[in-house]
Steps between C-alpha positions, in 0.01 A plus 500: 500500500265490795372181656201684639160418357322729264356814666154366409532247783591530865702239690183410690340390171731200488374344821398136470145462379458849356417490132601784275272403211130564473280221626443242232222245489619143498333211324740230622229347717276453196793366296589246767149354483554403134879463483525129580226399259648730232844341527350149494298578188810641328696187587222280361463697175535279194550767235644848467158643412361350821769690696370829356140406576589416861680832545205693359240309706687544827575866428128556454434308822750720686342817360159385620638419845658846504146631448570648159173523311568262211285254313607169353522680167809683635714200400501652152704793635763297688793405277768243583804537273784272616728626223490859629727636770193574713289190448158661549304809419149633530308662220240774519238521653633271776828690510313822577336336803830368632743790454407681821498176698844407366640832623358463850555129564723200445254340257711559188804342668296198606369452146855541368609223737220278368602579142864412572392160635289439190781619272744264673260207452447598135877509436543170683234338281646631174848389607372153594315461169817598311699232685228237457480547125878473476495139622200373305566223258349563161396188313 
């Protein structure tokens, strides 16, 4: 077994700072402008349905900041499903607009991170409501 790298790469390719992947667009700057407010709104959410609404609203806001041509009607095509393994999905026609952007950027990973935060808050709320109802006195 050889410890040499694949013949596709030369030793010089592994120099610090040299990237082997294609250049990807990053939307972290846009995400950081809304991240704090997004997390605050999730923490302040009073119901599980509000958690989904917050995720959808801020996803739309991020898409607009990423200069994706979307209208406010696009919220109909953003789905938050905290019970699913992947807590979000996009439906057509919005999905068609985003597929190419997802392949060439970190946008899908950023939205997945947002969905995980929302899913965590949703689970926390359902767990808290289960515990609260356990200790209620019924008269």
